[in-house]
C-alpha positions in Angstrom: -0.1 0.0 -0.3 2.8 2.1 0.9 4.3 1.5 -2.3 1.7 2.4 -4.1 1.4 5.8 -2.2 4.9 6.9 -3.2 4.1 5.9 -7.1 1.0 7.8 -6.8 2.7 10.7 -5.0 5.8 10.8 -7.8 3.3 10.6 -10.7 1.3 13.6 -9.1 4.9 15.8 -8.5 6.1 15.1 -12.2 2.6 15.9 -13.3 3.0 19.2 -11.8 6.7 19.6 -12.8 5.2 18.9 -16.4 2.7 21.4 -16.0 4.9 24.0 -14.7 7.3 23.6 -17.3 4.5 23.7 -20.0 3.4 27.2 -18.3 7.0 28.4 -18.5 7.3 27.5 -22.1 4.0 29.3 -22.6 5.1 32.3 -20.7 8.1 32.9 -22.8 6.5 32.2 -26.0 3.8 34.7 -24.5 6.8 37.1 -23.8 8.5 36.6 -26.9 5.2 37.3 -28.7 4.8 40.4 -26.8 8.2 41.6 -27.2 8.1 41.1 -31.1 4.5 42.8 -31.1 6.5 46.0 -29.2 9.3 45.9 -31.4 7.5 46.2 -34.3 5.4 48.9 -32.9 8.2 50.7 -32.4 9.7 50.2 -35.4 6.1 51.2 -37.0 6.3 54.5 -35.0 9.9 55.0 -36.1 8.8 54.6 -39.5 5.8 57.2 -39.2 8.0 59.7 -37.5 10.5 59.2 -40.2 8.2 59.9 -43.0 6.6 62.7 -41.3 9.9 64.4 -40.9 10.9 63.7 -44.6 7.4 65.5 -45.2 8.2 68.2 -42.9 11.5 68.7 -45.1 10.1 68.7 -48.2 7.4 71.3 -47.5 10.0 73.6 -46.0 12.8 73.0 -48.5 10.1 74.0 -51.2 9.3 77.3 -49.3 13.4 77.6 -49.2 14.0 77.3 -53.0 11.2 79.8 -53.3 12.7 82.4 -51.4 16.2 81.7 -53.1 14.4 82.3 -56.4 13.6 85.8 -55.2 17.7 86.5 -55.4 18.8 84.3 -58.1 22.6 85.4 -57.5 22.8 83.4 -54.4 22.5 80.3 -56.8 24.1 77.4 -54.3 24.2 79.4 -51.5 21.8 77.6 -49.4 23.6 74.4 -50.3 27.3 75.6 -49.5 26.1 76.6 -46.0 24.6 73.3 -45.2 28.1 71.6 -46.2 29.9 74.5 -44.0 27.5 73.7 -41.2 28.1 70.0 -41.1 32.0 70.4 -41.0 32.0 72.5 -38.3 29.4 70.4 -36.2 31.5 67.2 -36.9 34.5 69.1 -35.6 32.8 70.2 -32.5 32.1 66.4 -31.8 28.4 66.0 -32.8 26.9 62.4 -33.5 26.0 61.8 -37.2 22.2 62.1 -36.3 22.9 65.5 -35.6 25.4 66.2 -38.2 22.8 65.4 -40.4 19.9 67.2 -38.7 21.7 70.6 -38.9 22.8 70.0 -42.6 19.1 69.8 -43.5 18.2 72.7 -41.0 20.8 75.5 -42.3 19.3 75.9 -45.7 16.2 77.1 -44.3 18.1 80.0 -42.6 16.7 82.7 -45.0 13.5 81.2 -45.7 12.0 84.8 -44.1 13.1 86.7 -47.2 10.2 85.3 -49.1 8.1 87.7 -47.6 10.9 90.7 -48.1 10.2 92.7 -51.5 12.0 91.7 -54.5 12.9 95.1 -55.2 14.8 95.6 -51.9 16.4 92.1 -51.9 17.9 93.0 -55.5 18.6 96.6 -54.5 22.2 97.7 -55.4 24.1 99.6 -52.8 23.7 99.9 -49.1 20.4 100.0 -47.4 18.9 103.1 -45.4 17.5 102.5 -42.3 14.0 101.8 -43.1 15.1 99.2 -45.7 17.3 97.6 -43.6 14.7 97.3 -40.8 12.6 95.5 -43.4 15.4 93.4 -44.5 16.6 92.3 -41.1 12.7 91.3 -40.3 13.3 87.9 -42.5 15.1 86.4 -39.4 11.9 87.0 -37.3 9.6 86.1 -40.3 11.4 83.0 -41.0 11.1 82.0 -37.5 7.1 82.0 -37.4 7.1 80.2 -40.7 8.7 77.3 -38.9 7.3 77.6 -35.2 4.7 75.4 -33.6 6.1 72.1 -34.8 7.2 69.3 -32.7 9.8 68.4 -35.5 13.5 68.5 -34.2 14.4 69.5 -37.8 11.9 72.2 -37.8 12.4 73.3 -34.1 16.3 73.8 -35.2 15.5 75.5 -38.4 13.2 78.1 -36.3 16.3 78.6 -34.3 18.9 79.1 -36.5 16.3 81.4 -39.1 16.0 83.6 -35.8 19.4 83.7 -34.7 21.9 83.6 -37.7 22.5 87.0 -37.3 23.2 87.6 -34.0 27.0 88.1 -33.1 29.2 86.8 -30.0 29.5 90.6 -28.9 26.0 91.3 -28.7 26.1 93.6 -31.9 23.5 91.4 -34.1 20.0 91.4 -34.8 17.3 90.6 -34.3 17.6 90.7 -30.2 21.4 91.6 -29.7 22.0 88.1 -28.1 25.4 87.9 -26.6 27.8 84.7 -26.5 26.1 81.5 -25.3 22.6 83.3 -25.3 22.9 82.5 -29.0 22.0 79.0 -29.6 24.9 77.0 -31.2 23.1 76.2 -34.2 22.5 79.8 -34.9 26.1 80.4 -34.3 27.5 77.6 -36.9 25.2 78.8 -39.6 26.3 82.4 -38.7 29.8 81.7 -39.6 29.1 79.5 -42.2 26.9 82.5 -43.8 29.1 84.8 -43.4 32.0 83.0 -45.1 29.9 82.1 -48.2 28.8 85.9 -48.2 32.1 87.3 -48.5 33.1 84.7 -51.3 29.9 85.3 -53.4 29.4 87.9 -55.8 26.2 90.0 -55.6 24.6 92.7 -57.2 26.2 95.1 -54.4 29.6 93.9 -54.5 32.5 91.7 -56.2 33.0 88.1 -55.0 36.3 87.9 -52.5 38.9 85.1 -52.6 39.3 82.4 -49.8 42.4 83.6 -48.6 41.1 87.1 -47.9 38.1 86.0 -46.8 40.1 84.0 -44.4 42.0 87.1 -43.4 38.8 89.2 -42.8 37.1 86.6 -40.6 39.8 85.6 -38.4 41.6 89.2 -38.3 38.6 91.7 -39.4 38.5 94.5 -41.7 36.4 97.2 -40.1 33.3 95.7 -40.7 33.7 92.2 -39.7 35.5 91.5 -36.4 36.7 88.4 -34.8 34.5 89.4 -32.1 31.4 88.6 -34.0 32.3 85.1 -34.0 32.1 82.2 -31.1 36.1 81.8 -30.6 35.6 78.1 -30.5 33.8 78.1 -33.7 36.5 80.3 -34.8 39.4 78.1 -33.7 38.1 75.3 -35.8 37.5 77.3 -38.8 41.2 78.1 -38.7 42.3 74.7 -38.7 39.7 73.3 -41.1 39.3 76.4 -43.7 40.6 74.4 -46.5 37.5 72.4 -46.4 35.2 75.0 -46.7 36.9 76.3 -49.7 36.9 72.9 -51.2 32.9 73.0 -50.8 32.5 76.3 -52.6 34.8 75.4 -55.5 32.6 72.1 -55.8 29.5 73.6 -55.4 30.1 77.2 -57.4 27.1 79.3 -58.6 27.0 79.1 -62.5 27.9 82.8 -62.8 31.2 82.3 -61.0 32.7 79.3 -62.6 
């Protein structure tokens, strides 16, 4: 009788162990299925976010091109500024993703010019006080066009549009920000934009070669001062200015070839 009891107990224990193993397998399968579902949902969300970001980029890039048509002499200016900005971001140690972000955001720096009268944009000679005030408003107009989005791209583009004419010493516009009050993205594009503006031919100025441009940025010329730029970016520019020249030569406007 005792033997039967032991055998029955053993069978019951084995059954319980088998049941527990089955439950564990099912739990693992359920957990794996849940993990796969979660991974699929996250990947789907990532793709949707990427598609939305691409849609944002495409829309605003069209605005940027529209603003560039108002001043045909700028040509590949916005393309070159993107490359300069990426060079500086790389030298600052930014991640690949953030380098790509500023590369995409930088072309939008002058998007506000879409609202500036054509005759003012193409005016030869220096601007008077009223004209200058209207022209300078492109920074705030651009920021207003780009604001209100949760997109990192458009948020950086708005930041750049608003602050790419601010200067390290506080003499810039529209708010006269000083030093690190200016977002780093604005400081990067400010230097990039200034280099390209000096190199480019405009209706009101001749083009300047690379060596003279570097001298103006690094030493000053009465209108441009080294104090206008973030000192760290100026140091980087002094070390990698040859890359800027290579970009300018590669993406020259047809009128400058």
